[in-house]
N, C-alpha and C positions, 0 to 999 in steps of 0.2 A: 360399687364402681363410681359413685358420685363423689369425686375428690373435692368438689367445692365445699362440701360440708366439713372438711377437716380444717381446723383453725391453724395448725402449725404449718408455716410455709416450708420449713425444713422437712418435716415429716411428709408433707405433700410431695415434695421433690423426690424424697427417697422412695415413697410408695409408687410414684409415677414411673421412676426408673426401674423399680422391681417389676412393675406390670409390663413395661416395654420389653424387658429382658425375657420375661416369661412368655410373651407373645412370640418373640423371635425364636425361642427354643421350640415352641409348639409348631411353628411354621417349618422349621428345619426337620423336625421329626416327621411331619406330614409329607414333606418332599422325599425323605429317605424311604418312607414306607412303600412308595411306588404304586404300580398299577394294581397290586393285589388288594391294598386297602381301599383304593378308589373303587375297584370293581365290586367289593362287598357292600359299599354304600351307594352304589350308582342306582339311579332310577331306571325304569324300563326304557325311557327315551335315550339315556346315555348308552345302554346296552345295544340298542338298535343302531346308534351312531357308530359304536365300536365295531359291530358286525359288518356294517357297510364299509368301513375303512379297511377291514381285513379281507374283503372280497377281492377276487381277481384270479389270475392264472396261478397254477401250482408253480410254474417256473418263476413267476414274479416273487412268490413267497420264498422260494429256495434261494433267490438271488440276494435277499436281504439277510439280516443277522439270523442265526439259528434260533428256532423257537418262536419266530414271529407268527407262524401259522396258528399256533395255539400255545401261548406261553404258560398256561396253567394246566392244561389237560395232559395227562400221561396215558400212554397207550401200551398195551401188551399184545405183541404179535406172535402167534404160533406158527412155526414153520415145520412142515413135514416133508423131508426130502427122501425120495425112495432109496437111493443108493449113492455112495460116494464115488464120483469120477469127475474128471476135469470140467466137462460141460455143465453138469448140474451144480458143481461147486461154484463155478463162475457166475451162474445165474443167481444163486443164493447170495453171493457176495455183492453183486450189482444191486439186487433188491434191497439188501440191508444198507448199503452205502447211500443209495438214493433216498431211502425213507428217512435216514438220519439227517440227511441234508435238507429234506423238505420240512420235517417236523421239529428238528433240533435234537441233537444227540442225547440230551438229558431227558427228553420227553418220550422216548420210545425204548421199550425193553423187548428183546427177542427170546422166545423159548424155542430154540432150534434143536430139532431131533431128526435122527437118521434111521430109516427102517432097515438098513443093511440088505436091501434087495428083497425083502420079504413082505408080501402084501398083507398078511395077517398082522405083522408088526405095525405096518402103516395104519391099519384099522384101529389098533389099540392106541397108537399115538394120537390119532385124530379124536378118538373118543375121550381121551384124557384132556386134550386141549379144549374140547367143548365143555367138559365138566369144570374146567378152570375159568370158563367164561371169558376167553380171550376176546380182544376187540376185532381181530381179523385172522384168518388162516391163509397162509401162502402154501400151496400144494405144488411141490416140484416133481414133475413127471406124472404119467398117466395114472398109475396105480395109487399114488398119493392123492390125486384129484378125486378118483372114484371113492376112496376111503373117506375123504372129507365130505363129499356130497352125501354119502350115506349117513354120516354122523350128525349133520345139522342142516336145517333148512332156513335158519335165521341168521347165524353168524356169517358175515361176508367171507366168501372164499375166492381167492385169486389163484388161478393155475399159472404155471410157467413150464417151459420145455414140454408142452403138449403139442403133438403133431396136428391132431384133428379133434375138436371138441365134440362134434357130432358122433364120431366113432367112439370116443372115450366115454361119453355119457349116454350113448344109445339114443340119440335124437334123430328122428326121421326128418328129412328135408331141412337140415340145419341151415339157417339163413345168416349166420355170422354173429348172432347175439343169443347167448344161452338163456338169459332171463333169470328171474328169481334172485337167489343170493350168490350167483356164480358168474365170473368173467375171468379175464386173464390174457395171457400172451401165448403165441404159437411159435414153435421152432420149425414149422414146415418150410423146407427149401423148395425152389423150383425143380420139381422132380423130372420134368422133361429135359431140363438142362443137365441134371446129373446123369441121366441116361445117355445124353449126347456125348458126355465125356468118355464113355466107354468106347464109342466108335471113333472119337477124335484121337484118343491116345493109343487105341489098339485096333486099328483098321482091319487087321487080318484075323481078328477073333471071330470064332464061329459059335462057340458054346459059352454061355454066361450062367454062372450059378448065383442065386440070391440066397443069402444066409441071414437068418434072424431067429429070435426067440419066439416060439409059438404062444407063449403066455402074454405077449404084448400086442394088443389089437392094433395099435397105431403102426407097429412095424409091419403087420400084415397089410394094412392099407397102403403103405408106401411100396411094399414089395409088389402088390398087385398092379399099382399104377406104373411102376418102372418096368415090370414085365411086359405090359402092353406096349410101352414106348419102344422097348428093345425088339420085341417081335415085329412091330411095324417097320423096324429098320432091317429086318431080315435075319435076325439072330435067333438061335435056338436057346430057350431059357428054361432052367430047372430050378425049383424051389427046394431049399434044404433048411429044415428047422430043428433047433435043439429045444428041449423043454426047460432046461436050467443050466447052470454052470457045469454040472457034472458030465454032461455029454457034449460040451462045446468042442473038445479036441477031436472026438471020433466023428462028429458030423462035419466038422471042417475038413477032415481028411477025406471023407467021402466026396465032398463038394470039390475039393482040389483035384481028385482023381478023374473027375468028369467035366472039368471046366477049363477054359482058357483064361477067363477073368472072373473074379467074384465081385459082387456088389453087396454091401451091408448098409441097410438104412439106419436112421437114428434109432438106436435100440439100446436100452439101458443095460441089459444083461451082456450084450456084446461089448459095450463100452467098458464094463468092469472086467472083461475077460480078454482084452486085446493081446496080452502077453501070450496066453494059451493059443489064441488064433494065429498069431505071428510065428510061434514056434512050429506050427504045422505048415502054414502057407508059404513062408519065406524059403525053407529048404525045398519045398515043392516047386518054387519059382512061379507061383501063381499070384499075379498082382491083384490088389483089392482097391476098388473105388468105394469110398466111405461116404456115409450120409452126413457126417459132421466131423469137425476138426479133431475132437478127442479120439475118435476111433481111428482116423487117419494117422494121428501122431503115434498110436500104438502098433498099428499093423497095416496101414494103407499107403497107397502111393499118391492119391490125390482126392480132393473133395471140393464141392461147392458148398461152403459152410457159412452159417450166420455167426455173429458175435454174441455168445451167451451172456457175457457180462452186460452188454448193451441191452439184451432182452430182459435181464433182471432189472436194469435201471428203469425200463419202460413199465415193468410190473410195479416197481416202487412208486413211480409217479401216479399210477392208477390207484394204488393203496392210499396215498396221501389225499387224493381227491375224494375218495370214499369216506375216509376217517374224518375229514374236516367238513363233510356235508356238501361239498361242491358238486358231486356227481352221484347219481343213483345207479348202483351196481346193476340193477335189473335192466337198465337201458344202455349199458356200456358194451359196445361190440368188442369182439376179440381183436387184439392188436398183433400185427405181423412185423417181422424184421425186413426192412426194405432193400438192404444192400448186401446180398451174399457175395462172398469173395472166393475166387478160384485159388486153391492152395495146393502145394505138393510137398511131399516128405522127401527131402534131398537124401537122407540116409538110406531109406529103403529103395528109392529110385536108383541110387548109385549101386547098391548091392545087386539089383536086378538088371542093371544096364539099360534103364529106361531114360530116354531123352525127352524132356518136357518142353513143349513149344512155348512161344511167347504168350504172355497174358496170364501166367500163373505166378503166384507169390510163394516164395520158399517159406515153409513153416519153420519158426524158431521157438523152441521151448523156452519158457521163462523159468525163473528160479522157484516159482510157486506151483509150477506144473498146471497152470490154469490159463484160460483164455485171457 
């Protein structure tokens, strides 16, 4: 590099020009290589500085360009959804959409599987996801959560569409935080307000039937709570349970024969069998108050329901915090949906001649048949 030692002025000029051009080319290549090249050569001090600048809220990260939370890290997320129906579908979609927004669409891959309503299939799905060593499992519905919890105690698990985690996981004196590798969101609506809808809409009713699947512990929890509220209001209440989809019609018929009004809690089997239920209840002219919007859309007259897509988005935000190391799942309390909405089904209400008072929003099905 000591150009002074070269005697030819022309050669010196040529060599200097060549060296300058070469330096300019190297500089351009370095700039084009971006953060990946810099990161590989960075010192521990630079890494600490980058980590500090990347810190902050998940919403801040989502507001900037996609992938800014972790531009190099790729995540594989396993999803076990118990059964296909509008509420669970909406929760899964909200989860995926939010997580792609938080982490960058190119940085997250979903292995989404559906158990078709079978708990044994859910167990196999979760076992496979654990063997694939996914970064996180999202378990949509109670049986899916139970299967995931049995499959791993190390991979983070987020539940959604779970009514009560204490009931689902058999936790005594549940305080709102599961601990270990499990957290998530709950679809538990204000059950006292749902029970009050029965007396509000049907003040002359004397006998109420509560219909749900006996295989779903969270449905039993809701049924017991609502039964107590209705009995406190002076109504006679009977419980009618079906074991699976095969006896839904016969049990619904029995319930209709003995009830002025039916109540169906958030229940995955009922949600997947609303057509069968409606084919019995509508001709019998027995109205149904539903625990969530999907059931109401298929066979009910009204509900006080949460937004399952929004619930899924909340679950997605929690996942981003866990995956990027901003939150410890063992310390994350269960999150709830804060603003349930009173809705009614104008089609079924019209067929039954039911007039809905002010304060209810008419349900409108969208083209995707989801929330």
